[in-house]
N, CA, C and O atoms as a CHARMM CRD file, in Angstrom:
* protein
*
  220
    1    1 MET  N   -182.89100 -53.22900 -24.74400 PROA 1      0.00000
    2    1 MET  CA  -184.23200 -52.99300 -24.24400 PROA 1      0.00000
    3    1 MET  C   -184.13800 -52.34300 -22.87300 PROA 1      0.00000
    4    1 MET  O   -183.36300 -52.78300 -22.02300 PROA 1      0.00000
    5    2 ALA  N   -184.90600 -51.32600 -22.66200 PROA 2      0.00000
    6    2 ALA  CA  -184.90600 -50.62100 -21.38100 PROA 2      0.00000
    7    2 ALA  C   -185.81600 -51.34400 -20.39500 PROA 2      0.00000
    8    2 ALA  O   -186.83400 -51.92500 -20.77100 PROA 2      0.00000
    9    3 GLY  N   -185.43000 -51.29500 -19.14600 PROA 3      0.00000
   10    3 GLY  CA  -186.23900 -51.90000 -18.10300 PROA 3      0.00000
   11    3 GLY  C   -186.42100 -50.95100 -16.95300 PROA 3      0.00000
   12    3 GLY  O   -185.48400 -50.25600 -16.56000 PROA 3      0.00000
   13    4 ASN  N   -187.61600 -50.91100 -16.40700 PROA 4      0.00000
   14    4 ASN  CA  -187.87500 -50.06500 -15.24600 PROA 4      0.00000
   15    4 ASN  C   -187.29900 -50.74500 -14.00600 PROA 4      0.00000
   16    4 ASN  O   -187.39200 -51.96200 -13.85100 PROA 4      0.00000
   17    5 THR  N   -186.70600 -49.94600 -13.13100 PROA 5      0.00000
   18    5 THR  CA  -186.12100 -50.49200 -11.91300 PROA 5      0.00000
   19    5 THR  C   -187.04500 -50.33500 -10.71100 PROA 5      0.00000
   20    5 THR  O   -186.85400 -50.99300  -9.68800 PROA 5      0.00000
   21    6 GLY  N   -188.05500 -49.45600 -10.83500 PROA 6      0.00000
   22    6 GLY  CA  -188.92700 -49.19000  -9.70600 PROA 6      0.00000
   23    6 GLY  C   -188.35000 -48.16400  -8.74200 PROA 6      0.00000
   24    6 GLY  O   -188.92500 -47.90300  -7.68600 PROA 6      0.00000
   25    7 LYS  N   -187.19600 -47.57700  -9.11400 PROA 7      0.00000
   26    7 LYS  CA  -186.51600 -46.60100  -8.26500 PROA 7      0.00000
   27    7 LYS  C   -186.43700 -45.23100  -8.93000 PROA 7      0.00000
   28    7 LYS  O   -185.61500 -44.40400  -8.53400 PROA 7      0.00000
   29    8 GLY  N   -187.27100 -44.97700  -9.92700 PROA 8      0.00000
   30    8 GLY  CA  -187.31500 -43.66900 -10.55900 PROA 8      0.00000
   31    8 GLY  C   -186.38300 -43.50700 -11.74000 PROA 8      0.00000
   32    8 GLY  O   -186.19200 -42.38800 -12.21700 PROA 8      0.00000
   33    9 TYR  N   -185.79100 -44.59800 -12.23100 PROA 9      0.00000
   34    9 TYR  CA  -184.93300 -44.50800 -13.41100 PROA 9      0.00000
   35    9 TYR  C   -185.01800 -45.81200 -14.19300 PROA 9      0.00000
   36    9 TYR  O   -185.51200 -46.82300 -13.69300 PROA 9      0.00000
   37   10 ARG  N   -184.52700 -45.77000 -15.43000 PROA 10     0.00000
   38   10 ARG  CA  -184.51400 -46.95200 -16.27900 PROA 10     0.00000
   39   10 ARG  C   -183.10200 -47.48300 -16.41000 PROA 10     0.00000
   40   10 ARG  O   -182.13300 -46.73500 -16.28300 PROA 10     0.00000
   41   11 LYS  N   -182.99100 -48.75700 -16.65900 PROA 11     0.00000
   42   11 LYS  CA  -181.71500 -49.40600 -16.93800 PROA 11     0.00000
   43   11 LYS  C   -181.67000 -49.63100 -18.44400 PROA 11     0.00000
   44   11 LYS  O   -182.44400 -50.43100 -18.97100 PROA 11     0.00000
   45   12 GLY  N   -180.77500 -48.93800 -19.14300 PROA 12     0.00000
   46   12 GLY  CA  -180.66800 -49.07500 -20.58500 PROA 12     0.00000
   47   12 GLY  C   -181.46900 -48.00300 -21.30500 PROA 12     0.00000
   48   12 GLY  O   -182.19900 -47.23500 -20.67900 PROA 12     0.00000
   49   13 ALA  N   -181.32700 -47.95900 -22.61700 PROA 13     0.00000
   50   13 ALA  CA  -182.00900 -46.95200 -23.42900 PROA 13     0.00000
   51   13 ALA  C   -183.24000 -47.54900 -24.09800 PROA 13     0.00000
   52   13 ALA  O   -183.28500 -48.74800 -24.37300 PROA 13     0.00000
   53   14 VAL  N   -184.23100 -46.71200 -24.35700 PROA 14     0.00000
   54   14 VAL  CA  -185.43100 -47.13400 -25.05200 PROA 14     0.00000
   55   14 VAL  C   -185.09400 -47.22200 -26.54000 PROA 14     0.00000
   56   14 VAL  O   -184.56800 -46.26300 -27.10500 PROA 14     0.00000
   57   15 ASP  N   -185.38500 -48.34300 -27.18000 PROA 15     0.00000
   58   15 ASP  CA  -185.06600 -48.54700 -28.58900 PROA 15     0.00000
   59   15 ASP  C   -186.04900 -47.82800 -29.50300 PROA 15     0.00000
   60   15 ASP  O   -187.22800 -47.69200 -29.17800 PROA 15     0.00000
   61   16 ASN  N   -185.55200 -47.36600 -30.65200 PROA 16     0.00000
   62   16 ASN  CA  -186.35700 -46.76600 -31.72600 PROA 16     0.00000
   63   16 ASN  C   -187.11500 -45.52000 -31.28700 PROA 16     0.00000
   64   16 ASN  O   -188.20600 -45.25000 -31.79000 PROA 16     0.00000
   65   17 ARG  N   -186.55300 -44.76200 -30.36000 PROA 17     0.00000
   66   17 ARG  CA  -187.17200 -43.52300 -29.91700 PROA 17     0.00000
   67   17 ARG  C   -186.10200 -42.44300 -29.81100 PROA 17     0.00000
   68   17 ARG  O   -184.94000 -42.73000 -29.52000 PROA 17     0.00000
   69   18 SER  N   -186.50300 -41.21000 -30.04600 PROA 18     0.00000
   70   18 SER  CA  -185.62400 -40.06800 -29.81100 PROA 18     0.00000
   71   18 SER  C   -186.49300 -38.91900 -29.33300 PROA 18     0.00000
   72   18 SER  O   -187.71500 -38.95100 -29.48100 PROA 18     0.00000
   73   19 GLN  N   -185.86300 -37.91100 -28.76300 PROA 19     0.00000
   74   19 GLN  CA  -186.61600 -36.76400 -28.27000 PROA 19     0.00000
   75   19 GLN  C   -185.87300 -35.49300 -28.63600 PROA 19     0.00000
   76   19 GLN  O   -184.65700 -35.49700 -28.82900 PROA 19     0.00000
   77   20 PHE  N   -186.62100 -34.41400 -28.72800 PROA 20     0.00000
   78   20 PHE  CA  -186.05300 -33.10400 -29.00000 PROA 20     0.00000
   79   20 PHE  C   -186.91000 -32.06500 -28.31300 PROA 20     0.00000
   80   20 PHE  O   -188.06300 -32.32200 -27.96400 PROA 20     0.00000
   81   21 LYS  N   -186.33500 -30.88300 -28.12200 PROA 21     0.00000
   82   21 LYS  CA  -187.05800 -29.79600 -27.47700 PROA 21     0.00000
   83   21 LYS  C   -187.83500 -29.04200 -28.53800 PROA 21     0.00000
   84   21 LYS  O   -187.24100 -28.48800 -29.46300 PROA 21     0.00000
   85   22 GLY  N   -189.15000 -29.01400 -28.42100 PROA 22     0.00000
   86   22 GLY  CA  -190.02100 -28.36300 -29.38600 PROA 22     0.00000
   87   22 GLY  C   -189.99600 -26.85200 -29.25700 PROA 22     0.00000
   88   22 GLY  O   -189.40500 -26.31100 -28.32200 PROA 22     0.00000
   89   23 PRO  N   -190.64100 -26.16700 -30.20200 PROA 23     0.00000
   90   23 PRO  CA  -190.65700 -24.70400 -30.18800 PROA 23     0.00000
   91   23 PRO  C   -191.33600 -24.10000 -28.95600 PROA 23     0.00000
   92   23 PRO  O   -191.05800 -22.95900 -28.58900 PROA 23     0.00000
   93   24 ASN  N   -192.22400 -24.86500 -28.32100 PROA 24     0.00000
   94   24 ASN  CA  -192.90400 -24.36800 -27.12200 PROA 24     0.00000
   95   24 ASN  C   -192.12100 -24.65100 -25.85100 PROA 24     0.00000
   96   24 ASN  O   -192.57500 -24.30100 -24.76200 PROA 24     0.00000
   97   25 GLY  N   -190.94500 -25.28200 -25.96500 PROA 25     0.00000
   98   25 GLY  CA  -190.10500 -25.55700 -24.80700 PROA 25     0.00000
   99   25 GLY  C   -190.31300 -26.92200 -24.19300 PROA 25     0.00000
  100   25 GLY  O   -189.54300 -27.31300 -23.31600 PROA 25     0.00000
  101   26 ASN  N   -191.32800 -27.67000 -24.62100 PROA 26     0.00000
  102   26 ASN  CA  -191.57700 -29.01600 -24.11400 PROA 26     0.00000
  103   26 ASN  C   -190.83500 -30.03700 -24.97100 PROA 26     0.00000
  104   26 ASN  O   -190.59200 -29.80500 -26.15500 PROA 26     0.00000
  105   27 TYR  N   -190.47700 -31.16900 -24.36200 PROA 27     0.00000
  106   27 TYR  CA  -189.81800 -32.22800 -25.11700 PROA 27     0.00000
  107   27 TYR  C   -190.86300 -33.06200 -25.84100 PROA 27     0.00000
  108   27 TYR  O   -191.93400 -33.34700 -25.30600 PROA 27     0.00000
  109   28 VAL  N   -190.52800 -33.45200 -27.08000 PROA 28     0.00000
  110   28 VAL  CA  -191.41000 -34.24300 -27.93300 PROA 28     0.00000
  111   28 VAL  C   -190.69700 -35.55000 -28.24500 PROA 28     0.00000
  112   28 VAL  O   -189.51700 -35.54900 -28.59300 PROA 28     0.00000
  113   29 LYS  N   -191.41300 -36.66500 -28.12200 PROA 29     0.00000
  114   29 LYS  CA  -190.85100 -37.98000 -28.40600 PROA 29     0.00000
  115   29 LYS  C   -191.21800 -38.37700 -29.83100 PROA 29     0.00000
  116   29 LYS  O   -192.35800 -38.20600 -30.26300 PROA 29     0.00000
  117   30 ARG  N   -190.21600 -38.92000 -30.56700 PROA 30     0.00000
  118   30 ARG  CA  -190.42000 -39.28100 -31.96400 PROA 30     0.00000
  119   30 ARG  C   -190.00500 -40.73300 -32.19000 PROA 30     0.00000
  120   30 ARG  O   -189.03100 -41.20800 -31.60600 PROA 30     0.00000
  121   31 ASN  N   -190.75700 -41.43300 -33.04700 PROA 31     0.00000
  122   31 ASN  CA  -190.40200 -42.78200 -33.45800 PROA 31     0.00000
  123   31 ASN  C   -189.25800 -42.67000 -34.45600 PROA 31     0.00000
  124   31 ASN  O   -189.40400 -42.00600 -35.48200 PROA 31     0.00000
  125   32 ALA  N   -188.12800 -43.30200 -34.17700 PROA 32     0.00000
  126   32 ALA  CA  -186.94200 -43.17400 -35.02800 PROA 32     0.00000
  127   32 ALA  C   -187.11600 -43.88100 -36.36600 PROA 32     0.00000
  128   32 ALA  O   -186.46700 -43.50400 -37.34100 PROA 32     0.00000
  129   33 ASP  N   -187.96900 -44.89100 -36.44000 PROA 33     0.00000
  130   33 ASP  CA  -188.16900 -45.62300 -37.69900 PROA 33     0.00000
  131   33 ASP  C   -189.05800 -44.86100 -38.67300 PROA 33     0.00000
  132   33 ASP  O   -188.71800 -44.72900 -39.84900 PROA 33     0.00000
  133   34 THR  N   -190.19500 -44.35700 -38.19500 PROA 34     0.00000
  134   34 THR  CA  -191.16500 -43.71100 -39.08200 PROA 34     0.00000
  135   34 THR  C   -191.06100 -42.19300 -39.06700 PROA 34     0.00000
  136   34 THR  O   -191.51600 -41.54100 -40.00600 PROA 34     0.00000
  137   35 GLY  N   -190.47000 -41.61400 -38.01900 PROA 35     0.00000
  138   35 GLY  CA  -190.36300 -40.16500 -37.89700 PROA 35     0.00000
  139   35 GLY  C   -191.60800 -39.50200 -37.34400 PROA 35     0.00000
  140   35 GLY  O   -191.65300 -38.27800 -37.21800 PROA 35     0.00000
  141   36 LYS  N   -192.62300 -40.29200 -37.01200 PROA 36     0.00000
  142   36 LYS  CA  -193.86800 -39.73100 -36.48600 PROA 36     0.00000
  143   36 LYS  C   -193.70000 -39.33700 -35.02200 PROA 36     0.00000
  144   36 LYS  O   -192.98900 -39.99500 -34.26400 PROA 36     0.00000
  145   37 PHE  N   -194.37600 -38.23900 -34.63700 PROA 37     0.00000
  146   37 PHE  CA  -194.36000 -37.78800 -33.25200 PROA 37     0.00000
  147   37 PHE  C   -195.25800 -38.69800 -32.43200 PROA 37     0.00000
  148   37 PHE  O   -196.34600 -39.07400 -32.86700 PROA 37     0.00000
  149   38 MET  N   -194.78300 -39.04900 -31.22800 PROA 38     0.00000
  150   38 MET  CA  -195.51500 -39.99200 -30.39300 PROA 38     0.00000
  151   38 MET  C   -196.17100 -39.32900 -29.19600 PROA 38     0.00000
  152   38 MET  O   -197.32000 -39.62700 -28.87100 PROA 38     0.00000
  153   39 ASP  N   -195.44700 -38.42900 -28.53900 PROA 39     0.00000
  154   39 ASP  CA  -195.92600 -37.88100 -27.28000 PROA 39     0.00000
  155   39 ASP  C   -195.21100 -36.56600 -27.00600 PROA 39     0.00000
  156   39 ASP  O   -194.13700 -36.30400 -27.54700 PROA 39     0.00000
  157   40 GLN  N   -195.82100 -35.74300 -26.15800 PROA 40     0.00000
  158   40 GLN  CA  -195.20800 -34.48600 -25.75100 PROA 40     0.00000
  159   40 GLN  C   -195.33300 -34.35800 -24.24500 PROA 40     0.00000
  160   40 GLN  O   -196.38500 -34.64400 -23.67300 PROA 40     0.00000
  161   41 LYS  N   -194.24500 -33.92300 -23.60200 PROA 41     0.00000
  162   41 LYS  CA  -194.26000 -33.74200 -22.15700 PROA 41     0.00000
  163   41 LYS  C   -195.10000 -32.51900 -21.80100 PROA 41     0.00000
  164   41 LYS  O   -195.05300 -31.49800 -22.48600 PROA 41     0.00000
  165   42 THR  N   -195.85700 -32.63500 -20.73700 PROA 42     0.00000
  166   42 THR  CA  -196.61000 -31.48900 -20.24500 PROA 42     0.00000
  167   42 THR  C   -195.94000 -30.90100 -19.01500 PROA 42     0.00000
  168   42 THR  O   -196.23600 -29.77500 -18.61500 PROA 42     0.00000
  169   43 THR  N   -195.02800 -31.67400 -18.41300 PROA 43     0.00000
  170   43 THR  CA  -194.26200 -31.19500 -17.27400 PROA 43     0.00000
  171   43 THR  C   -192.83800 -30.89200 -17.72700 PROA 43     0.00000
  172   43 THR  O   -192.45400 -31.24500 -18.84200 PROA 43     0.00000
  173   44 SER  N   -192.06800 -30.25300 -16.88600 PROA 44     0.00000
  174   44 SER  CA  -190.70200 -29.90200 -17.27000 PROA 44     0.00000
  175   44 SER  C   -189.81500 -31.14000 -17.28800 PROA 44     0.00000
  176   44 SER  O   -190.11900 -32.14500 -16.64500 PROA 44     0.00000
  177   45 GLY  N   -188.73200 -31.05600 -18.02000 PROA 45     0.00000
  178   45 GLY  CA  -187.76000 -32.14000 -18.06300 PROA 45     0.00000
  179   45 GLY  C   -187.87900 -32.98900 -19.29600 PROA 45     0.00000
  180   45 GLY  O   -188.72900 -32.76300 -20.15700 PROA 45     0.00000
  181   46 LYS  N   -186.99900 -33.98400 -19.36400 PROA 46     0.00000
  182   46 LYS  CA  -186.92600 -34.87500 -20.51800 PROA 46     0.00000
  183   46 LYS  C   -187.64300 -36.18500 -20.21700 PROA 46     0.00000
  184   46 LYS  O   -187.95600 -36.48300 -19.06500 PROA 46     0.00000
  185   47 PHE  N   -187.90100 -36.96700 -21.27200 PROA 47     0.00000
  186   47 PHE  CA  -188.38600 -38.33000 -21.11200 PROA 47     0.00000
  187   47 PHE  C   -187.25100 -39.17900 -20.55800 PROA 47     0.00000
  188   47 PHE  O   -186.09500 -38.96800 -20.92500 PROA 47     0.00000
  189   48 LYS  N   -187.55400 -40.13200 -19.68600 PROA 48     0.00000
  190   48 LYS  CA  -186.53600 -40.99000 -19.10000 PROA 48     0.00000
  191   48 LYS  C   -186.09100 -42.03800 -20.11000 PROA 48     0.00000
  192   48 LYS  O   -186.92200 -42.68600 -20.74700 PROA 48     0.00000
  193   49 GLY  N   -184.78200 -42.20300 -20.25600 PROA 49     0.00000
  194   49 GLY  CA  -184.23000 -43.28800 -21.05000 PROA 49     0.00000
  195   49 GLY  C   -184.34300 -43.13200 -22.54700 PROA 49     0.00000
  196   49 GLY  O   -184.05000 -44.08000 -23.27400 PROA 49     0.00000
  197   50 VAL  N   -184.76000 -41.96800 -23.04600 PROA 50     0.00000
  198   50 VAL  CA  -184.90900 -41.73700 -24.48000 PROA 50     0.00000
  199   50 VAL  C   -183.77700 -40.82400 -24.92300 PROA 50     0.00000
  200   50 VAL  O   -183.54400 -39.77800 -24.31700 PROA 50     0.00000
  201   51 ARG  N   -183.07000 -41.22000 -25.98700 PROA 51     0.00000
  202   51 ARG  CA  -181.92100 -40.41400 -26.42000 PROA 51     0.00000
  203   51 ARG  C   -182.38700 -39.08900 -26.98400 PROA 51     0.00000
  204   51 ARG  O   -183.48300 -38.99400 -27.53500 PROA 51     0.00000
  205   52 THR  N   -181.54800 -38.05500 -26.84700 PROA 52     0.00000
  206   52 THR  CA  -181.85700 -36.71000 -27.32400 PROA 52     0.00000
  207   52 THR  C   -181.21700 -36.50000 -28.67600 PROA 52     0.00000
  208   52 THR  O   -180.05300 -36.84300 -28.88000 PROA 52     0.00000
  209   53 GLU  N   -181.97800 -35.93500 -29.60500 PROA 53     0.00000
  210   53 GLU  CA  -181.46100 -35.65300 -30.94900 PROA 53     0.00000
  211   53 GLU  C   -180.53600 -34.45100 -30.90300 PROA 53     0.00000
  212   53 GLU  O   -180.74200 -33.52200 -30.12200 PROA 53     0.00000
  213   54 ASN  N   -179.51800 -34.48000 -31.74600 PROA 54     0.00000
  214   54 ASN  CA  -178.62600 -33.32200 -31.89200 PROA 54     0.00000
  215   54 ASN  C   -179.18300 -32.41400 -32.96400 PROA 54     0.00000
  216   54 ASN  O   -179.65600 -32.87900 -34.00100 PROA 54     0.00000
  217   55 LYS  N   -179.12800 -31.12000 -32.71500 PROA 55     0.00000
  218   55 LYS  CA  -179.61700 -30.17600 -33.71700 PROA 55     0.00000
  219   55 LYS  C   -178.49300 -29.33700 -34.23300 PROA 55     0.00000
  220   55 LYS  O   -178.70600 -28.47800 -35.08900 PROA 55     0.00000
């Protein structure tokens, strides 16, 4: 289970989540169990503490 430290980073990985870079260049977060898309970044960079899928 991931925990926020209050210092701009997480300790550990977020469970049952993955992220990938979408066709528009933004990162998209996906539920690893159901495969449904959860969220999309509107700013640059990746989601904190979420593993990146290999393509």
